[in-house]
C-alpha positions, 0 to 999 in steps of 0.5 A, a space after each residue: 596175499 596178506 602173508 605175502 605182504 607181511 613177510 616182505 620185510 626183507 622180500 621183493 619190492 616189486 612183488 610188494 608193489 604188485 600187491 599194493 596196486 592189486 589191493 585197490 582192486 578190493 570190493 566192500 568187504 574184502 578185509 584181506 586186500 585192505 590189511 594187504 594195502 596197509 601192509 604193503 604200504 608200510 613196507 614200501 614207504 621204509 624201502 623208499 628210505 633205504 633206497 634213497 639213502 643207500 643211493 645205490 643202483 636202485 634208482 629205478 626201483 626208488 622211482 617205481 616205489 615213489 611213483 605208485 605210493 603217489 597214486 595206483 597205476 589204475 587211478 592214473 590217467 592213462 594217456 598222462 602217464 605214458 612218457 613216465 612208462 617210456 622214460 622208465 623202460 628205457 632205463 632197464 638193463 634189458 629191454 626191446 629197442 623196437 618196442 621202445 622206438 614204437 612206443 616214442 613213434 605212437 607218443 609222438 604222433 598222437 601228441 602231435 594230433 592232440 596239439 592240432 585239435 587243441 589249435 582247431 578248438 582254440 580257434 572255434 572258441 574265439 570265433 565263438 565270441 563268448 569271451 567278448 560277449 559275456 564277460 563273466 565266461 571263463 576260458 577254460 578251453 585247455 582244461 576242458 581239452 585235457 579232460 577229454 584227452 584224458 577220457 579218450 586219448 586213442 587217434 580215432 576219437 578225435 570227434 569224441 574229444 571235440 565234442 566232449 571239449 565243447 560240453 564241459 566247456 559249456 558246463 563251466 561257463 553255464 555254471 558261472 551264469 548268476 542274476 544275468 538274464 539279459 545275457 542268457 540268450 548269447 549263451 544258449 544260442 551258442 549252446 544251441 549251435 553247438 548241440 545241432 552241430 554235434 547231432 549232425 556230426 554224430 548222424 553223419 550223412 546216413 541219419 537225419 539229426 532228429 534221431 539224436 538231438 532230442 536226447 542231447 537236449 534233454 541232458 542239457 535240460 536236466 543238467 541246467 535243471 539240477 543247476 537251478 535246483 543246487 542255486 535255489 538250495 543255496 539262495 534259501 539256506 536249505 540243507 538237502 537230506 543225502 539222498 536228496 542231494 546225491 540224486 540231484 548231484 548225479 545230474 548236476 555233476 554233468 555226467 550223464 551229459 558226458 557219458 551220452 556224448 561218449 556213447 554216441 561216439 563209441 557204441 552207438 549205430 543207426 538203428 540202435 534203440 537209444 531209449 532202451 540202451 539208455 534205460 538199461 544202463 541207467 544205474 551205471 550211468 548214475 554210479 559213474 556220474 555220482 563218482 565225478 561229482 564226488 570227486 569234484 566236491 573233494 576237490 573243491 572242499 580242499 580249496 575251501 578249507 584253504 
């Protein structure tokens, strides 16, 4: 693969894009793929300059190069990239018109459904009244919904998007509560109401919420405790060691809380041993949650540096 990348000086741009994409799937220690990525990046940057300067009939290839250099495909949020792929497919000399029409129809149907869901959630947030009751509560409903849609854009996951939007929205609000104990009751009454409502929807008609609600409440409790630990560290001027920070950060990222709701929406069936599943997949939950937290830390670090 490295040889293919290094010999593509006058070679095929599309082939190099594939090498570049594949190189991002490298595991730790796979130096060959790291070398291939470096070579592919250098070639694609040179190719993009030549394609731009030539201004010939390779505009589609140029757009593909710019797109992939901006962010590899599997790093992108799938739904937010659909429109770009539809537009690119339409520019091809030979494309399947039926497939293109179906793709556009599917995009419009799901987009319309997402818009309706956002309207419903906006009414829910307004009726909840937290913005009027708590002047420190930030309205980040759209941002929360976009995160949920990024996780699961398929039409069948409407309930999951609703649950995740509510969870993420409360995650932001809970973080903003500082030195306002008299208002905490309002916030947590709303949170408790949403927790019970979500558990009822997960349980459906054939199961009692007592099977589910302890796990959701436990996840919220651990999340709030992790935030309290970080607030305590900050107030005391304490800098934790790396392992201590990572252990707490994997929970304060809200990853376990979000992943629990995803499990209930996608894998859970009445009769499942919830505790056994969570125990057997602890490392998966931990690693995903840690990725979420470290990505968030990178984002806030960039903002603070500016």
